[in-house]
C-alpha positions as CSV (number, residue, x, y, z in Angstrom):
1,X,-6.7,19.0,-0.7
2,X,-7.1,17.7,2.8
3,X,-5.2,19.4,5.5
4,X,-2.3,17.1,6.2
5,X,-3.1,17.7,10.0
6,X,-5.6,15.2,9.6
7,X,-2.6,12.5,9.5
8,X,-2.5,12.9,13.2
9,X,-5.7,11.0,13.7
10,X,-3.8,8.0,12.2
11,X,-0.1,8.2,13.3
12,X,-0.2,9.6,16.8
13,X,-1.6,6.4,18.1
14,X,-0.9,2.8,17.6
15,X,-4.2,2.2,15.8
16,X,-7.1,4.0,14.1
17,X,-10.7,3.0,13.7
18,X,-13.2,4.9,11.5
19,X,-15.5,6.9,14.0
20,X,-19.1,5.7,13.7
21,X,-20.2,9.2,13.2
22,X,-18.0,9.4,10.1
23,X,-19.8,6.4,8.6
24,X,-22.1,7.6,5.8
25,X,-25.0,5.0,4.9
26,X,-25.0,5.7,1.2
27,X,-27.3,4.1,-1.0
28,X,-24.9,4.3,-4.0
29,X,-21.3,3.8,-2.3
30,X,-19.7,3.0,-5.6
31,X,-21.0,6.2,-7.5
32,X,-20.3,8.4,-4.4
33,X,-16.6,7.2,-4.1
34,X,-15.7,7.1,-7.6
35,X,-17.0,10.7,-8.6
36,X,-14.8,11.9,-5.6
37,X,-11.8,9.9,-6.7
38,X,-12.0,11.0,-10.1
39,X,-11.8,14.7,-9.0
40,X,-8.8,13.7,-6.7
41,X,-7.0,12.1,-9.8
42,X,-7.7,14.8,-11.9
43,X,-6.3,17.3,-9.4
44,X,-3.4,15.2,-8.6
45,X,-2.6,14.6,-12.3
46,X,-2.4,18.3,-12.9
47,X,-0.1,19.0,-10.2
48,X,2.1,16.2,-11.1
49,X,2.1,17.6,-14.8
50,X,3.2,21.1,-13.2
51,X,6.0,19.4,-11.3
52,X,4.7,20.1,-7.9
53,X,3.1,16.9,-6.7
54,X,5.4,17.0,-3.7
55,X,5.4,15.2,-0.3
56,X,2.5,17.4,1.2
57,X,0.2,17.0,-1.8
58,X,0.7,13.1,-2.0
59,X,-0.1,12.4,1.6
60,X,-2.9,15.0,1.1
61,X,-4.6,13.3,-1.7
62,X,-4.2,9.9,0.2
63,X,-6.0,11.4,3.1
64,X,-8.7,12.7,0.6
65,X,-9.2,9.0,-0.7
66,X,-9.5,7.4,2.9
67,X,-12.1,10.3,3.7
68,X,-13.9,9.7,0.6
69,X,-14.2,5.8,1.2
70,X,-15.6,6.7,4.8
71,X,-17.9,9.2,3.3
72,X,-19.1,6.2,0.8
73,X,-19.6,4.1,3.9
74,X,-16.4,2.0,4.4
75,X,-15.0,1.3,7.8
76,X,-11.1,1.6,8.2
77,X,-9.1,-0.1,10.7
78,X,-5.5,0.6,10.8
79,X,-3.0,-1.0,13.5
80,X,0.5,-1.4,14.4
81,X,1.4,2.3,13.6
82,X,3.8,2.4,16.4
83,X,6.4,0.0,14.6
84,X,6.9,2.7,12.1
85,X,8.5,4.6,14.8
86,X,10.7,1.9,16.3
87,X,13.4,1.8,13.5
88,X,15.6,4.6,12.5
89,X,16.3,5.0,8.8
90,X,14.8,3.3,5.8
91,X,12.9,-0.2,5.9
92,X,11.3,-2.4,3.6
93,X,7.6,-2.8,3.8
94,X,6.3,-6.3,2.4
95,X,2.8,-6.9,1.9
96,X,0.1,-8.8,0.1
97,X,-1.5,-7.0,-2.6
98,X,-5.3,-6.9,-2.7
99,X,-6.8,-3.9,-4.5
100,X,-6.1,-0.4,-5.3
101,X,-7.1,0.7,-2.1
102,X,-3.6,0.1,-0.4
103,X,-1.9,1.9,-3.3
104,X,-3.8,5.1,-2.4
105,X,-4.1,5.0,1.3
106,X,-0.6,3.8,2.6
107,X,1.1,7.1,1.7
108,X,-0.8,9.1,4.3
109,X,0.1,6.3,6.9
110,X,3.8,5.9,6.1
111,X,5.2,8.9,4.4
112,X,5.1,11.6,7.0
113,X,7.2,9.1,9.0
114,X,9.6,7.5,6.6
115,X,9.9,8.8,3.2
116,X,8.9,6.1,0.9
117,X,8.7,4.8,-2.8
118,X,6.6,2.1,-4.4
119,X,7.8,-1.0,-6.5
120,X,5.4,-0.8,-9.3
121,X,4.4,-2.2,-12.9
122,X,6.0,0.0,-15.7
123,X,2.5,0.0,-17.4
124,X,1.0,1.9,-14.5
125,X,3.3,4.7,-15.4
126,X,1.7,4.8,-18.8
127,X,-2.0,5.1,-17.6
128,X,-3.1,8.9,-19.0
129,X,-4.5,10.1,-15.7
130,X,-2.5,7.9,-13.3
131,X,0.8,7.7,-14.9
132,X,2.0,11.2,-14.3
133,X,1.0,11.0,-10.6
134,X,3.0,7.6,-10.3
135,X,6.1,9.1,-11.9
136,X,6.1,12.2,-9.9
137,X,6.6,9.9,-6.9
138,X,9.9,8.3,-8.1
139,X,8.9,4.7,-8.2
140,X,10.8,1.9,-9.0
141,X,9.6,0.5,-12.4
142,X,9.5,-3.3,-13.3
143,X,8.0,-5.1,-16.1
144,X,6.8,-8.3,-14.2
145,X,7.3,-10.5,-17.3
146,X,10.9,-11.2,-17.0
147,X,11.7,-12.1,-13.0
148,X,15.3,-12.3,-13.7
149,X,15.3,-8.6,-15.0
150,X,13.0,-7.3,-12.3
151,X,15.5,-8.8,-9.7
152,X,18.2,-6.9,-11.2
153,X,16.1,-3.6,-11.4
154,X,14.8,-3.7,-7.9
155,X,18.3,-4.6,-6.5
156,X,20.0,-1.8,-8.4
157,X,17.3,0.9,-8.1
158,X,16.1,-0.1,-4.7
159,X,19.5,0.0,-3.2
160,X,20.0,3.6,-4.7
161,X,16.6,4.7,-3.0
162,X,17.8,3.1,0.3
163,X,21.0,5.0,0.1
164,X,19.1,8.2,-0.5
165,X,17.1,7.7,2.8
166,X,14.1,6.2,1.3
167,X,11.8,3.1,2.4
168,X,10.3,1.1,-0.3
169,X,6.6,-0.8,-0.6
170,X,6.8,-3.8,-2.3
171,X,4.0,-6.4,-3.1
172,X,5.7,-9.6,-4.1
173,X,2.6,-11.1,-5.7
174,X,2.6,-10.7,-9.5
175,X,-0.6,-8.9,-9.5
176,X,-3.7,-7.8,-7.2
177,X,-5.7,-10.7,-6.0
178,X,-8.4,-11.0,-3.4
179,X,-6.8,-14.4,-2.4
180,X,-3.2,-14.6,-0.6
181,X,-1.4,-17.5,-2.4
182,X,2.3,-17.8,-0.4
183,X,3.4,-19.8,-3.5
184,X,3.1,-16.9,-5.7
185,X,4.7,-14.5,-3.0
186,X,8.2,-14.1,-4.0
187,X,11.2,-13.1,-1.7
188,X,12.3,-10.0,-3.7
189,X,11.8,-7.8,-0.8
190,X,13.7,-10.1,1.5
191,X,16.7,-10.1,-0.8
192,X,16.7,-6.4,-1.0
193,X,16.4,-5.8,2.6
194,X,19.2,-8.3,3.1
195,X,21.5,-6.8,0.6
196,X,21.1,-3.2,2.1
197,X,21.1,-4.4,5.7
198,X,17.8,-2.7,6.6
199,X,15.0,-4.4,8.5
200,X,11.4,-5.6,7.1
201,X,8.2,-4.4,8.3
202,X,5.5,-6.9,7.2
203,X,2.1,-5.6,5.9
204,X,-1.1,-7.3,6.3
205,X,-3.8,-5.9,3.9
206,X,-7.6,-6.8,3.9
207,X,-9.0,-4.2,1.3
208,X,-11.5,-5.9,-0.9
209,X,-14.1,-3.3,0.1
210,X,-12.7,-1.8,-3.0
211,X,-13.0,-4.7,-5.5
212,X,-11.0,-5.3,-8.7
213,X,-13.1,-4.4,-11.8
214,X,-13.6,-6.8,-14.7
215,X,-12.8,-4.5,-17.4
216,X,-10.7,-1.7,-15.6
217,X,-9.1,-3.3,-12.7
218,X,-9.0,0.1,-10.5
219,X,-12.7,0.5,-10.9
220,X,-14.6,-2.2,-8.8
221,X,-17.5,-2.3,-6.6
222,X,-17.2,-0.4,-3.4
223,X,-18.9,-2.8,-0.5
224,X,-19.2,-1.1,2.7
225,X,-20.3,-4.7,4.3
226,X,-16.4,-5.3,4.2
227,X,-14.2,-3.7,6.7
228,X,-10.7,-2.5,5.8
229,X,-7.9,-3.7,7.8
230,X,-4.1,-2.6,7.3
231,X,-1.7,-3.9,10.1
232,X,1.9,-3.3,10.5
233,X,3.8,-5.8,12.0
234,X,7.1,-5.6,14.2
235,X,10.5,-5.0,12.3
236,X,12.3,-8.2,11.3
237,X,16.0,-8.3,10.9
238,X,17.1,-10.5,8.0
239,X,20.0,-13.0,8.7
240,X,21.1,-16.1,6.9
241,X,19.8,-16.5,3.4
242,X,16.6,-14.6,4.5
243,X,14.1,-18.0,4.1
244,X,13.0,-17.7,7.7
245,X,12.1,-14.2,7.6
246,X,10.4,-14.5,4.1
247,X,8.1,-17.3,6.0
248,X,7.7,-14.8,9.2
249,X,6.1,-12.2,6.7
250,X,3.7,-14.8,5.3
251,X,2.8,-16.1,8.6
252,X,2.1,-12.6,9.7
253,X,-0.4,-12.0,6.6
254,X,-1.9,-15.3,6.9
255,X,-2.4,-14.9,10.7
256,X,-4.0,-11.4,10.3
257,X,-6.4,-12.6,7.7
258,X,-7.5,-15.1,10.0
259,X,-7.8,-13.0,12.8
260,X,-10.1,-10.7,10.6
261,X,-12.4,-13.7,10.1
262,X,-11.2,-13.9,6.5
263,X,-9.2,-17.2,6.5
264,X,-10.9,-18.4,3.4
265,X,-8.9,-16.0,1.2
266,X,-5.8,-18.1,2.2
267,X,-5.1,-20.3,-0.7
268,X,-3.9,-23.7,0.9
269,X,-0.5,-24.8,-0.9
């Protein structure tokens, strides 16, 4: 497992960019990455089954994934990390959901600063390899089939996590998608933040360097020609019914995708 002191290269500055010396011009980036990822997941699964997949190990395996991507030729760009320090107590991270990459990478960026849990689809907790790992990190499980029931679960379980001092990452889209369609971006996270009187940190993600697979969604093409961008916005305080803040999150994500030269991924509604 990676030494968690490596976290300093991400967190102690407002931004991080992969050093060119870390970029490996790999002829077979997908094979290179997934062979390493399999070992990371198997090791994490064993730790989870033993009940010792703790904060340190979660962050460590997240760093291992980032290192494996860089080794396979993928360049990382993280920005807005200073915004994680500007709020005391829990926050709601609300972002678009493009690939498996963000699920693996975000713990190393967030968790050492703010203890965090995910809202995830219940079916992920039943995967043979990944399921025990997911459950070890105390997620909020939703079915994604009944929006009313999901709202109830997120409001009740989310409030409990927040009261316990934990921040929450939520992807309001129904599923991972290369495209950002604001009409499919629900306001569940804004409602939870308002209910618990905590701020939102918008999260813009450009992570299609790890593509979504056609058969197994987690196993898609690794494309080093596409740079990875992760950006944390300034905290947003929810007032009124939250519609203005919801729109702020949408505009932040859309603006970043355009800034990164990938405006074609924004679905016009």
